[in-house]
C-alpha positions in Angstrom: -40.8 2.7 -3.7 -44.4 3.7 -5.0 -46.8 6.4 -3.4 -49.2 3.7 -3.4 -47.0 1.6 -1.3 -46.3 4.0 0.8 -49.7 4.4 1.5 -50.5 0.8 1.9 -47.7 0.2 4.7 -48.2 2.9 6.6 -52.2 2.0 6.4 -51.1 -1.3 7.8 -48.5 -0.4 10.6 -51.3 2.3 11.8 -53.9 -0.9 12.2 -51.0 -2.8 13.7 -50.5 0.0 16.3 -54.3 0.3 17.0 -54.8 -3.3 17.0 -52.3 -3.8 19.8 -53.5 -0.7 22.0 -57.0 -2.9 22.2 -55.1 -5.5 23.1 -53.7 -4.0 25.5 -56.8 -2.7 26.7 -58.3 -6.1 27.2 -55.7 -7.1 29.0 -56.8 -4.2 31.7 -58.3 -6.0 34.8 -61.9 -4.5 35.3 -63.1 -5.9 38.6 -65.3 -8.3 36.2 -63.9 -12.0 34.7 -62.5 -12.1 31.6 -60.1 -14.8 29.7 -57.9 -11.7 28.2 -56.7 -11.1 31.6 -54.4 -13.9 31.4 -54.9 -15.7 28.0 -51.3 -13.8 27.2 -49.9 -14.1 30.2 -46.0 -15.9 29.2 -45.3 -19.2 31.1 -42.4 -20.7 31.4 -42.8 -24.7 30.8 -41.4 -27.5 28.4 -38.2 -25.7 28.7 -39.2 -22.6 26.6 -41.9 -19.5 27.4 -45.4 -20.0 26.0 -48.6 -18.1 26.5 -50.9 -19.4 28.7 -53.6 -20.0 26.0 -51.6 -22.9 24.7 -50.8 -24.6 28.0 -54.9 -24.4 29.4 -58.7 -23.8 28.7 -59.5 -20.6 29.9 -63.6 -19.7 31.0 -65.0 -17.2 33.3 -67.9 -19.9 35.2 -69.2 -16.6 37.0 -68.6 -13.0 36.5 -65.8 -13.2 39.5 -64.3 -16.0 38.4 -61.6 -17.0 36.3 -61.1 -20.6 35.6 -58.1 -22.4 34.4 -57.7 -25.8 33.5 -53.9 -26.7 32.3 -54.1 -29.8 29.4 -51.1 -31.5 31.2 -51.1 -31.4 35.1 -47.3 -31.1 34.9 -48.1 -27.4 34.2 -50.4 -26.3 37.1 -47.5 -25.2 38.9 -45.7 -23.0 36.1 -49.2 -21.7 35.8 -49.5 -20.6 39.4 -45.9 -18.8 39.8 -46.7 -16.7 36.6 -49.9 -15.3 37.8 -48.7 -14.7 41.2 -45.5 -12.9 38.9 -47.8 -11.0 37.1 -49.3 -7.7 37.7 -52.5 -8.7 37.6 -52.6 -8.5 41.7 -54.7 -11.6 42.1 -53.8 -14.7 44.0 -54.7 -17.9 42.3 -55.8 -20.9 44.0 -54.8 -24.7 43.0 -57.3 -27.0 43.5 -55.8 -30.6 41.9 -55.4 -29.9 38.4 -57.7 -26.5 38.4 -56.8 -23.2 39.2 -59.1 -20.3 40.1 -58.6 -16.5 40.2 -61.3 -15.0 42.0 -61.9 -11.4 40.9 -61.8 -9.0 43.7 -63.7 -5.8 43.4 -62.2 -2.4 42.2 -61.9 0.3 45.1 -62.1 3.8 43.5 -58.6 4.6 44.0 -57.7 1.3 42.2 -60.4 2.2 39.4 -58.4 6.0 38.9 -55.0 4.4 38.4 -56.3 2.1 35.6 -58.0 4.7 34.1 -54.6 6.4 34.2 -52.7 3.4 32.8 -55.3 3.1 30.3 -55.0 6.5 29.2 -51.1 6.1 29.2 -51.7 3.3 26.7 -53.9 5.0 24.5 -51.5 7.9 24.7 -48.6 5.6 23.4 -50.9 3.9 20.3 -51.4 7.6 19.5 -47.6 8.7 19.5 -46.6 5.2 17.5 -49.7 6.0 15.2 -48.0 9.8 14.4 -44.7 8.3 14.1 -45.6 5.9 11.5 -46.8 9.1 9.7 -44.1 11.0 9.7 -42.2 8.2 8.4 -44.3 7.8 5.4 -44.5 12.0 4.8 -40.8 11.3 5.0 -40.8 8.3 2.2 -43.0 10.4 0.4 -41.0 13.2 0.1 -38.1 11.3 -0.7 -39.6 10.0 -3.8 -41.0 13.8 -4.9 -37.5 14.8 -4.7 -36.4 12.2 -7.0 -38.9 13.1 -9.4 -41.0 10.0 -9.0 -44.5 12.1 -8.4 -45.5 15.7 -8.7 -46.0 18.3 -6.1 -49.5 17.9 -6.1 -49.7 13.7 -5.5 -47.3 14.9 -3.0 -50.0 17.1 -1.1 -52.5 14.0 -2.3 -50.6 11.8 -0.3 -49.7 13.8 3.0 -53.6 14.8 2.5 -54.0 10.8 2.7 -52.1 10.1 5.2 -53.3 12.3 7.5 -57.0 11.1 7.0 -55.6 7.6 8.1 -53.8 9.1 11.2 -57.0 10.7 12.2 -58.7 7.7 11.5 -56.8 5.1 13.6 -56.1 7.7 16.6 -60.2 7.9 16.8 -59.9 4.3 16.6 -58.0 4.4 19.8 -59.9 7.1 21.3 -63.2 5.3 21.0 -61.4 2.0 23.0 -60.3 4.4 25.3 -63.9 6.0 26.3 -65.1 2.4 26.4 -62.8 1.0 28.5 -62.7 4.1 31.3 -66.5 3.3 31.3 -66.1 0.0 31.9 -63.8 1.0 35.0 -65.8 3.4 35.9 -68.5 1.3 36.1 -69.3 0.0 39.6 
């Protein structure tokens, strides 16, 4: 494998890691209604597991309410069950073909717990990015030992990988700061 291929693969994996963490941040409840709270919830419907967004329209008609309108009335009960079994801590209100999720305001203690959870998610993302860095550097060292690149190219490759690592960990940190501010805002 060429040096450029290794760098490209490392960057793709780091981008993916950062995206996964940002996506997880979006799923953390902040006391404000957001469709992202439930859109990726897995629902057992039609004999298989499907994401809620594949089964229903999810809207936020006001800042404290998430509204779910299933496209098929037979999926109302599986959606309700999936929401109750999730870790959201919100009790769904079923009204015919409509499911409403009233979002209660968060207590100070709950806000602090959520901040801890978000920090843990961010650290997992940083660990994933560092693992990608370690793997890429090992690959570069292998091709250098095989004589495919010079010592200078090895050093340049390691610097480039470190630059990518710094860039994507900073992206996660920026997302963490924004999510913490959102959680702590009353």
